[in-house]
Structure formats: structure tokens, C-alpha cells
C-alpha angles and dihedrals in degrees: 000000000000113000116235121238111250132201104253098220100046104020088229131136124204125252088244090055091050094051090047089053099042102032105021133246121314112282095041117116094240091047092044091053092050093050092050093048094046091052093050088049091052091051090050090051094048093048093049093043091050090047093051093043086058092048093241130144123224089254093053092050091047091052094051093045094045096243136100133274087239093057092047087047093052093050092047091049093047093243096121131026114226123230110246090244092055092043090052090051093049091049097042102034098027104035100023090233139115127253114221125187130196132195114206135171 
């Protein structure tokens, strides 16, 4: 097993180095899968945190967004990925926010 390069002062490695080591470099199938899944998880957590900060239940959010409690639950629990148009409706109508996307390389 190849040894990871560590910071001499703190004996730490970066998250990027750990992902490279365990999942391969960006562009490999295993790493790309990890990145997609972690992005979906982050969206789920952000949606749940925003809803809770507003003191809303999943049912209340669903009613405002024109969807079902079950659908909101599936997104928040990372069981289902939302389409961008649906996510935009949940954020804008349901939470009163603005969905912003970014493309980076």
C-alpha cells in the first residue's frame, strides 16, 4: 500500500489527498461516483437545514412548493435526487429563497 504524503508539522493530510488515495484521481469512475453522491448529499443537508431554520415541517414545505411530504423526505434523506426545476420550485416557492448554480472546472 502506497504511503500518503503528510504535512511534517501536523501529520495531517488533506481531504483531497484522502479522496485521491481511496477513490482515485478525478475523472476515474469510482471518484466521479463519490463526487456525484457527495454533491447530492450536500444538497439534501442544505435543504433540510434551510427548512428547519424557517421552522417548517416537511409537510408545510411540500404544500408551499406544490409537491408531497414524501418527496421532500426522499430528497432530504438522499433517497431521491431532485430535478433542477423541482429543486428551484422548492427553494423559491417553498423556502422563499433563490437557487444559484455554478459550473467550475
